[in-house]
N, C-alpha and C positions, 0 to 999 in steps of 0.2 A: 691728211689723215683725219683731222677734226671735221673738215667739210664732208668727207665721205661718211663719217659716223652720223652727222646731222641728216644727210640724205637718207641713210638707212632708217633712222628713227622716224623721219617724216613719212617714208613709204609704209612702215609698219603701222603707224598710227592711222594713216589713211585706209590701209587694208582692214584694220579692226573696225573702224567706223562703218565702212561699206558692208562688211560681213554682218555687223550688228543690225544695220538697217535692213539687210536682206532677210535676216531672221525675223525681224519685226514685221516686215512686209508679208512673209510667208504666214505668220500667225494671223494677220488681218485677213488674208485671202481665205483662210479656213474657218473664219468666224462670221456669223451673220450678225451684223450690227445695224441699228436703225440709223437713218440719216440724221444729220445735225439738226435739221428743222424739226423732226419728230421728237428728238430728245428735249428740245427747248419747250415744247408745248405739252409733252406727256408728263403725268405725275411721277415724281421720283420714286414713291413707294405707295403701296395700296394698304399699308397697315393702319392708315388713318381712318378707314371705314369700319364701323362696327355694325354688324347685322343683328337686329333685335327681333326675337320671337317671343310672343306672350301668349301663353295657353295654346300653343300650336299655330298661332297666326302670325305672319310676318308684319311688322309695323315699320314706321319710318326709321331710317338708319341713324346711328350715332357716330361717335368718333373717339379716338384715343387722345388723351392729353399729350402735351408736347414731350413729356418724359416717357410716354408709352406705357405707363403703369396703371392708368385709370381709364376705364371705359365710361364714356358719357352717353346717356340715352335721353330721348325727348320725354319730358315730364307729362305733357298732355296726352300723348299717345299711350303712355304707361297707365295713367289714371283712367282713361276711357276704356282700355282693355280690361282693367280690374274692377270697373264699376264704381269708381271713386269720384265724388263730386269735386270739381276744381273751380275756385273763384280767384280771378286775377285782380290784384290791387295795383293799379298803375302808379299811384302816388309814391309808394315805397318799393315798387318792383318786387312784390312778394306774391306767392301763390298759397291759398288756403285750401287744404284738402280735408274732406269729411266723408266718412262711411261708418254708420252705426256709432259705436263708442270710440272709433278711431278719429283723432283730429291731429293735424300737423300743419305747420306753416314753414315755408322755405323762402329765403331771400336771395336774390341774385347777388353773386360775388361775396357771400358771407357763409363761411363754414360753420353754420349754426342752424340746427334743425330742431324746431320746437315740436315735441311729441307729447300730446296730452299734458302740456305745461311743464314738460321736462326739456332740457336742452342737451342735444347730442352734437358731437363733431364726427365727421366721417373722413377727414383728411383732405377733402376736396370741396370747394365751394361750387354752387350752381352757376352756370354761365348762360348768357343770352347770345345766340348766334343767329343772324338773319331772322330776327323776330321770334325765335323759338327758345324756350327755356330748357336747358339740359341739366340733369342731375347725375351724380355718379351711380353706376349700376347697383352698387351695394345698398343704395337707398331703398331699393325694392325689398331687400332682405331685412335690413336693420330697422327700417321705419314702417314699411307696409306689411311686414310679416309674410312675404312671398318667398317661394323657392327660387334660388338663383344658381346658375352654372355658366361658366365661361370657358369656351374651347376655341382657341385661336381668336378669330375675329367674330365669333358667334356668341352672342349673349342670349341665354334661354331663361325665361321667367315663367314660373307657374304659381298661380294663386293657391293659397291654402284656405279651405272652407272654414276651418275652425282656428281661431286665434289661440295660441298656446297660453294657458293661464295657470295660476296656482291659487289655492285657497289658504288663507292664514287667519288665525285668531289672535286677538289682542285687546288690551284695555286702552281706550282713548285717553291720550295725555295732552293733546292739543288740537284745537279746531281753528282753521282759518276760513273766515266767511267773507272774503273779499269778492267783488263782483265777478271777475274773470279768473280768479286764482283761488278756488275753493279746495280745501284739503283737510284731511284729518291725519293725525299721527297716532300710531298704535304700537304697543309692545315695548315702550321705553320713552324716556324723556331726553331732551337735549340731542346729542349725537346718536343716541341709541334708538332702537326700534326702526320703523319704516313710515314714510310719508305717503299716504294714498291720495293721489291727485284725482279730483272729481271733475266730471264734465256734465253737461246737460243730459247726457245719455246714461249716466251712472244711476243705477237703481238703488234706492234707499228703502229697506224693508224692515218693519218691526218684527218682533219675535212671533207675533200672531199672523204674519204674512201680509200686513197692510202697508201700502206705500206711505212713506213719511218724508219730511223735508229735513234739510241740514239743520234747521233751527230746532228740530226735535231731538237732536243729538247733544250730548254734553260729556265733558271729561268724566272718567270713571266708569263709563258704560263699556261692557264687553261686546265686541262685534266680531263677525266673521266676514272677511273681505275676499272677493274674487278679483285678482289683479293680474296684470301681464307679468310674464317671466322677465321682461326687459326692465332693468332698473338703472338709475344713474349711479355713478361712483362716488356721489357726495355722502356726507355723514349728517343726518341719516340719509339712506338712499330713498329715491322717489320713484314711483311707478304709476302708470295709468291704471285706473280702477273701474271695473265694470259693474260690480254689485257689492253692497254693504248691508249685512243683516245684523240687527241688534239681537243679541242672545239673552239679555236680561229679560226675565218674565215681567208681566204687567205689575205684579206685586213688588218686585224689586225696583222697577222704575218709579213706582208710586212712592216708595219709601225714600227715594233719592231726593235730596233738597232741590227746590226749584232753581236755585243758583248754587253751583258747586265750586268750592275752592279745592285746591290740591297742592301738595308739597311732596317733592321727590328728594330722597336723600338717605342718610344713614341713621339708624336708631341709636341715639346717644344714651338713652336710659330707659329701663323697663321697670314699672311699678306693678307688683302683684298684690292681689287681695284674695284671701281664702284660697290660695293656691292657683288662682286664675290671673291672667294678664288683665290689669285694669287700666293702665296708662302706658303710652309710649311717647317718647320725645324724639322728634324728627328734626334734623338739621340738614339743609341742602339747598334746593332750588324751587322757587315757586312755580306752579303750573297754571296759575291764573294771574292776571296783571296786578290785582290788588291783594293777592294772597301773601301770607308771610313765608319767609324761607326757613323759619325756625318756629316750630309749633309743638304743643303737647296735646295729644289726642286721647280722649277717653275711649276705651274699648269695652263694648258690652255684648250681650247675647244677640243683638240685632245687627252688629257690625259684620259685614261680609268679608271674609278672609279668603283671598284667591291669589294665584300666581299670575305672571304677566300674560298668560293665555286664557285667563278667566277660570281656571280649574281650582276647586276648593282645596285649601290647605288648612293645617291645624294651627292652633294658637301657639304651639311650641316653636313654630317657625319665627315668632316675634322675639328675637334675641338681640342683645347689644351687638352692634356692628353689622347687622343685617341691612341690606339695601331694600328700601320699601318706597311705595308711593301711597300717601294717605289722602283720602278724599273726604270732605266734611262741609258742613254748612258755614256760611260766613258769620254766623252768630258766635263770636269769640269773646273771651274775657279781655280786659284791657291790661292784663299782666304782661310781663316780659319773661319768657315767651308767652304768647296768648294761649289759652286753653279752649278746646272745642271737643266735639264728639265725632268720632269717625263713622262715616256711613259705609265706607269700604276701604280696606287696606290691601294693597297689592304687594306681595312679597316677590322680589326678583330672585328667583332660584337659578343659579348658574347651570348652564347646559353641561352635562357630563360628556367629556371628550373621551373617545376610545383610546386605550393605551397603545402607544406606538411600539412596535417590536422590531 
């Protein structure tokens, strides 16, 4: 009985195997499959190819990164199509790009993109393949200010004739005059305000419309700056700057001391005379290397009183607890705190926020 059962089980198993094989064979017969040799040499997928079009013209293809999330495009083909000058530095494997006020530098294998002396990260580093440097497609949008759209394997880039800019006013609180990293800070001290990165293409203009140099600027001056909408997330934020115009008139700049000290902080004490503010005591942070962080400043009829945008304010704004920036001559008394005369006092008036409902 047991032997008969074993024979039946064996026959059933054999029958099932044969029927499964027949079903598999039938499916193969109805499907067109490449030969084994073709499969070995053919690409597994075509998603690795990125077709790039710049201003309507097709350029060299790019590729997808291994995770399939980032389209990489050839940098030189991109810059040539957009009219951007490219210089290759073999020693550090970097490319320097220049067009008008735009300057940027990229390094192979480093997710660090220098844009007018700012540093950006795009999530993917440039790569060299077969002697060609590739950058993520978003580089065209975030760094070169071009239009970008990606549909499937097609990347379309269009150049924008006008770089998006914004104009902003502010009082200069810091000047950096290093060779390759020139900048001015306006609108606040320390982490406040904004740092305007300057390049050799940045225009510096006086209130009379004449070209000036960075050496002609000093802390305390009110300027109007045209800069990029793109900013770093640092404190204070930094941005490429295309034009800086001094708003102080010739009379105001003449009245300014040849060397200006500055102190930013809080008014600790106010002394009035004949119903007018005569002295303010400021304690906070120095705005010049040798300036004091605690100073008493005389205020007279010639002292300019403005807000952080350079707009005139009244002396009534000089109250205890108010945040100010005082600018004055380095001629100070030897007392503690030292006493000087204010050339300009900037009152930091808080921005009024709309009520949330």
